[in-house]
C-alpha positions as CSV (number, residue, x, y, z in Angstrom):
1,M,-33.2,74.0,120.3
2,A,-35.7,73.2,117.6
3,R,-37.6,70.0,118.0
4,S,-37.7,67.9,114.8
5,N,-41.4,68.5,114.2
6,T,-41.1,72.3,114.6
7,L,-38.0,72.2,112.5
8,Q,-39.9,70.3,109.7
9,Y,-42.6,72.9,109.7
10,M,-40.1,75.8,109.9
11,I,-38.3,74.4,106.8
12,L,-41.6,73.8,104.9
13,G,-42.7,77.4,105.8
14,L,-39.5,78.9,104.6
15,L,-39.7,76.9,101.3
16,T,-43.2,78.3,100.7
17,R,-41.5,81.6,100.0
18,R,-38.9,80.4,97.5
19,P,-36.5,77.5,96.8
20,M,-33.5,77.5,99.1
21,T,-30.2,75.8,99.8
22,G,-29.5,74.3,103.2
23,Y,-27.3,77.2,103.9
24,D,-30.1,79.7,102.9
25,I,-32.5,77.8,105.2
26,K,-30.0,78.1,108.1
27,Q,-29.3,81.8,107.5
28,T,-33.0,82.6,107.3
29,F,-33.8,80.4,110.3
30,D,-31.2,82.2,112.4
31,K,-32.4,85.6,111.3
32,E,-36.1,85.0,111.8
33,K,-36.4,82.5,114.6
34,A,-33.2,82.8,116.7
35,E,-35.1,84.4,119.5
36,F,-37.3,81.3,119.8
37,W,-35.3,78.3,118.5
38,T,-32.0,77.4,117.1
39,A,-31.1,74.7,114.6
40,P,-27.6,73.7,113.6
41,F,-26.7,72.3,110.2
42,S,-26.4,68.9,111.9
43,Q,-30.2,69.0,112.4
44,I,-31.2,70.8,109.2
45,Y,-29.5,68.5,106.7
46,P,-30.9,65.2,108.2
47,E,-34.3,66.8,108.3
48,L,-34.0,67.9,104.6
49,N,-33.0,64.3,103.7
50,R,-36.0,62.9,105.6
51,M,-38.3,65.4,103.9
52,L,-36.9,64.4,100.5
53,K,-37.7,60.7,101.2
54,D,-41.2,61.7,102.3
55,N,-41.7,63.6,99.0
56,Q,-42.4,66.9,100.9
57,I,-39.5,68.6,99.0
58,N,-37.4,67.9,96.0
59,L,-34.1,69.1,94.6
60,L,-33.8,71.5,91.7
61,K,-31.2,70.7,89.1
62,T,-27.7,71.5,90.3
63,D,-25.4,74.1,88.7
64,P,-22.7,72.1,86.9
65,K,-20.1,74.6,88.2
66,N,-21.1,73.9,91.8
67,S,-22.6,70.4,91.9
68,R,-22.4,70.2,95.7
69,R,-24.8,73.1,96.2
70,K,-28.3,71.6,96.5
71,T,-31.4,73.8,96.2
72,Y,-34.6,72.5,97.7
73,Q,-38.2,73.3,96.8
74,L,-41.6,72.3,98.0
75,T,-43.5,69.6,96.3
76,N,-47.3,69.8,95.9
77,Q,-47.5,67.2,98.7
78,G,-45.2,69.3,100.9
79,Q,-47.3,72.5,100.2
80,S,-50.5,70.7,101.1
81,F,-49.0,69.1,104.2
82,F,-47.8,72.5,105.5
83,K,-51.1,74.2,104.7
84,D,-53.0,71.5,106.6
85,W,-50.7,71.8,109.6
86,L,-51.2,75.6,109.7
87,I,-54.9,75.2,110.6
88,L,-54.6,71.8,112.4
89,P,-55.0,73.1,116.0
90,L,-58.3,74.7,115.0
91,S,-60.2,71.5,115.0
92,S,-63.1,71.2,117.4
93,E,-61.1,68.7,119.5
94,S,-58.3,71.2,120.3
95,T,-58.6,73.0,123.6
96,T,-55.1,74.3,124.0
97,L,-52.2,75.5,121.9
98,D,-48.6,75.5,123.3
99,N,-46.5,78.6,122.7
100,D,-44.0,77.0,120.3
101,N,-46.7,75.8,117.9
102,F,-48.6,79.1,118.3
103,I,-45.5,81.2,117.4
104,L,-44.5,79.0,114.5
105,R,-47.9,79.0,113.0
106,L,-48.4,82.8,113.5
107,H,-45.0,83.4,111.8
108,F,-46.3,82.0,108.5
109,L,-49.8,83.6,108.4
110,G,-50.5,86.8,106.6
111,T,-53.4,89.3,106.2
112,Q,-55.2,87.0,103.8
113,Q,-55.6,84.5,106.7
114,Q,-56.9,87.0,109.3
115,S,-59.7,84.7,110.4
116,T,-57.2,81.8,110.9
117,I,-55.0,84.2,112.9
118,N,-58.0,85.3,115.1
119,Q,-58.8,81.6,115.7
120,L,-55.2,80.9,116.7
121,L,-55.2,83.9,119.0
122,E,-58.5,82.8,120.7
123,L,-57.1,79.3,121.2
124,R,-53.9,80.7,122.6
125,I,-55.8,83.0,124.9
126,K,-57.7,80.0,126.3
127,T,-54.5,78.2,126.9
128,I,-52.9,81.1,128.6
129,N,-55.9,81.6,130.8
130,I,-55.5,77.9,132.0
131,E,-51.8,78.6,132.7
132,I,-52.7,81.8,134.6
133,A,-55.2,79.8,136.8
134,Q,-52.5,77.2,137.5
135,L,-49.9,79.9,138.4
136,E,-52.4,81.7,140.7
137,L,-53.0,78.4,142.5
138,E,-49.2,77.9,142.8
139,L,-48.8,81.5,144.1
140,T,-51.4,80.9,146.9
141,E,-49.3,77.8,147.9
142,V,-46.0,79.8,148.3
143,I,-47.1,83.3,149.2
144,N,-46.9,82.7,153.0
145,H,-43.6,80.8,152.9
146,P,-40.7,83.2,153.2
147,E,-38.3,80.4,152.3
148,Q,-39.9,80.4,148.8
149,L,-39.7,84.1,148.1
150,G,-37.6,83.4,144.9
151,R,-40.3,81.0,143.6
152,E,-43.0,83.6,144.5
153,L,-41.2,86.3,142.5
154,I,-40.8,84.0,139.5
155,I,-44.5,83.1,139.5
156,K,-45.5,86.7,139.8
157,K,-43.3,87.6,136.8
158,E,-44.8,84.8,134.8
159,L,-48.3,85.9,135.7
160,T,-47.5,89.4,134.6
161,N,-46.1,88.2,131.3
162,K,-49.1,85.9,130.6
163,K,-51.6,88.6,131.5
164,A,-49.8,91.0,129.1
165,D,-50.0,88.3,126.4
166,V,-53.7,87.9,126.8
167,K,-54.3,91.6,126.7
168,L,-52.1,91.9,123.5
169,W,-53.9,89.0,121.7
170,K,-57.3,90.3,122.7
171,N,-56.5,93.7,121.2
172,E,-55.2,92.1,118.0
173,I,-58.5,90.2,117.6
174,K,-60.5,93.5,118.1
175,G,-58.3,95.0,115.4
C-alpha cells in the first residue's frame, strides 16, 4: 500500500513526464510500481485534490465533449518541490535511506543525474550495512536455539538478499 508521502512523490514524478488524467496515473502506477506499492483510486483522487490545493499541480482545460475527464499537470512549484525531494536525502545530516524512498527516487533518475544516483547508492549501501550488522547480531542470538529454526532461516535469507543488494549497488557505482 502506498503511503501518502510516497504516493505524492510518485504522482509528481509521473507528471514530470506528461500531463495525465487520474486514470492514466493509476494505470502507469500499476504498470511501473505494482511490485513495490499499490494505490487505489480512493487514494489517488484525494491526493490529487490535496496537491491541487497546495498548487503542486493544476488542471488543463477540459474537453467540452467529456467535461468529467480531468487532466492534471505539474506547476512550476510542483516541479521544484519534486526536484528538491529527489536530492533531499543527500544532505550531510542523512545517514540512512529506507528502501521505499530509495526505490522511488531511483525510479525517477536518469543518466543525466548519474552523480545523484551514485550518492543515493552509497547512502543505501550504508543503510544496508547497518541492517546486515543488526541481522548478524540477531542470528547469533537464535542460532543455538532449535526452537527458533524458522526465524534463523528467515534471518539467513534476509542476510543473503541484503548482501546481494550491496554487491549489486557497489558494481553499479563502479560502472
